[in-house]
N, C-alpha and C positions, 0 to 999 in steps of 0.2 A: 336745033340742038337744045335750045332752052326748054322746048316742050317735052323733049324726051327725058329731061331730068326733073320732072315735077316731083318725083319720088325721093329726091335727094334729102330734103329736110326730114322726111319721115324715117329715113335710115338713121339719122342722128337721134331722132326721138324714140326709135324702136326700143332700145334697152330700157329707158326710163318708163316707157309705156308698159313694157312687159312686166317690170317690177311692180308698177302701180296696179295693173290688172290682177297679177298673181297674188300679191300680198295685201291688197286693199279692197279692190272692187269685188273680187270673187268671195273673199271671206265676209265682206259686208252684206252682199246679196244672200249668202248662205245664212247669215244671222237673221236677216229679215224673214226668210222662208221658215226657218226653224221656230221663230217666235209665234208662228200660227199653228204649231204642231205640239204633240206631247212627247217628242223625241227624248230619249235618254242619252247619256254619255256614250253608250255603246252603239248608238244609231237607231234606225227604225223610227217608229212614231207615225201617228196619223194626224190628218188635218183636223184641228179643233176650233178654227175660227178665232174669235176674240176671247176665248176662255182664259188664256194666260193673262191678258190685259185686265179682264174682270177680276181675276184673282189678285192682281197687284193692288186693286182698290181696297181690298179687305185684308191685305197682308200687313200685320203689325210690324214685322221685321223690316219690310220695305219702307214703311212710313218713318220708322225710327232711323233707318240709315239715310233716308232723304232729309230728315231734319238735321241730322249730324253733318251731312255733306253741305247743306245750305248754310249752317252755322260756320263750317270750315271756310267756305267761300267768302262769307260776309266779314269774317275776322282777318283772313290771310290776305285777301286782295288789296285792301287799303294799305296794309303794312308793306306789301310788296311794291306798291306804287310809290310810297313816300320814302321809306328807309333807304332803298338803293339810290334814290335820287340825292338824298342828303349825303350819303357816303361818296357818291360820284363827285359831287361838288367839292367835298373836302380833299379827295385824292387827285383831282384834276390839276392841281397846282404843280408847277415844275420846280420842285425843290429837292435837295439832296435826300436820298433815302426813301422817296415817295414810292418807288417801285416795290420796295419791301412790303409796304402796307397794302398796296394793291394785290400783291401775291398772297398776303395773309387773308384778305377779304375773299379772294377768289378760291383759295385752297379747299373749302368745303364742297365746292362744285365738283371737283375731280374725285372726291372721296366716294367710294361705293356706298350704296344705301345700307348695306349690311354693317360696314364699318361705322357709319354715322349712327346707326341704331345701337350698336354696342357702346359707343361713346356716350350717347345720351342716356342709355339705360344705366350706365355706371354713374353718371352725374346725378340722375334723379332717383336712384334707388334709396331705400330707407336709411342706409348707411353711406350714401354717396356724398359727393362734394357739396352739392347744393344744400342738402339737409344738415350736413355737418357745419357748414357756415352759418346757417340760420340758427342752429342751436348754440353755436359758439357766440353769436351776437345776441343771444337770449331773445330772439324774435319769436321763436316757437318752443313749446315745451316737449312736444312729441314730433317725430318725423312726419312730414306731409306725405300723404299717399299718392304721389305723382303718377305712379304706374299701376296702382290698384283701385283707385277711384275712377269711375268711368268718365266723369266730367273733367277731372284734372288730367286724365290720360289723353283726352281729346285735345285739350289746350297745350299739353306737353308736345303732342304731335304737331300742332300748329307752330309752336316755337321751333321745332326741328325743321319744319318745312321752310320757314322764313330764314333760319340760319343757313340752310343748304342752298337756297335760291338767291340769297342776297348778292353774292358775288357775280352771278350770271347776269342779273338785271343791272348791276352796277356797270358792267362792261357795255351793255346796251345804252345806258344813259351817257357813259363817257363818249361813245361814238356820236351821240346826238349833240352833246355839249360842244364837241370839237367843231361842229358845223354851224354853231351860232356866230354870226359876224361880230367880231370884236368891236367894230365901229359903233354898233348899237349900244354895247355896254359902256364904251367910252363916252358916247353922247349923253347917256343917262347920268354918268358920273359928273360930266361937265355941268349938267343941269342941277346938280346938287343931290342926286339920289345916292343914298348910302348902300351898303352891301345887301341889306335885307330888302330894300325897295327895288334894287336892281334885280334881285332874284325873283321877287313876286311879280314885278311889272314887265320884265324883259325875258328872263330865262324861262319861267314857268309857261307863259303863253306860247313861246316858240317850241317848247317841248311837249305841247299838248298831244300831237299825233303819237309821239313816242310813249307818253303816259297811257294813252288809249291802247296802244299795242301791248305794253306791259300788263295793263289791267286784263286784257283779253287772254293773253297767254297764261297769266297766273290764275285766272278764273278757270280756264280749261284744266290746268294742272291740278288745281285744288278740287275740282269736281271729280277727278279721277284718282284721288289720293287713296293709297292702299298700303304701301311699304312702311310708311311711318307708323301707322297704327299697328300693323302686323308685327313689326320688329320690337316696338316698345312694349307690347303686351304678350310677347312670345306666342303670337298666333291666336290669342283668345279674344281680342278686342275688348278687354276689360271684363269685369264680373258680369256674367250672363250675356256677354256680347253687347253691352249697352253702348259701347263706343264705336260700334260698327259703322262703316261708310257704305255707299252704294256699291263700289267695286268689291269690297269685302263680302257683301251679301251676294253679289253675282257669283263670285268665286265659290262661296259656300253652297249655293244652289246647284252649281254645275260640277262640283268636285266629286271625285270617286266614281266607282263603277255604277252606283245607283243614282248618279247626278241627273238632274232634270235640265237637259240641254235646251229644251224648248222654253221653259220658264226663265232660265238664265238669259236666253237670247232676248226675251221680251223685256227684261229689266235692262239689258244692255242697250236695246233700242230706245227705251225711255230715257236712259242716261244720255245717249247721243242726241236725242231731240231736245232735251233740256239744255245741254251744253251748246248746241247750235242756236237755240233761242236766246241764250244768255249772250253769246257772241254777237248776234244780230242786234240785240237791244243796245249793247254798249256802242257798237258801230253807229247805229241810227242816232243815239243820243249825242254822240260826238259830232255827227254831221249837222244835226239841228243847231247845236251850240255854235258851230263855225258859221252857219248861214245867218244866225242871229247877230 
């Protein structure tokens, strides 16, 4: 009877496998195939070998978007690892009204990216709240071009990313903090360790796997950033597209009836390999530190 039911586990897995194959495996395989062709958005195309990848090496727009994306990852990931942890430590206390502050920190997570973009566009516009406050405090004489200067636009998008993701990773840290044995913190307190020493010597080492997870997830999300730059710049990615990211460039290459689906697929595969390599690097680095 048991031998006849070998297929039972596969019946439970079948729906999930069907979704994974239909929406992940087949599109990914199609992207890999298209990256070796000169296919357009309307289809067709011929096998061109590595021509699309050779073109990447001499494409200034690709290298500009790669630099911007790398800068995005370098700036956002450390902030995403540290700031949510500090917030989680502050709001984990069981005191009256703490639930309100948790909800406040988490509320940006549930806001749509369009709404978040409108809020930040209003805050950072030339006559917005931020510039009005800076001028009222006599810190600047003229409004800062947060949305029209390519470099300031990119950093404004980073701030928006951190603001929107802070609450999500705060919840991740709260779950990890709840699993830290209180006996370890009490033992450290008995030994004379203050709050800061307990945090650095007990809490942070025990949270290292969670910090690696947050770093990996935020790095992947930062490498795929698009909506923040698009909404803050009204789709232009700044003057001359100087604040473009990889996903923005991929969209631009494959957009419209005359889009180059083959070239866009090659850039997509390059982004995938870069993200995969970054994830493997972070994981290996954490494994080596744990073994040491």
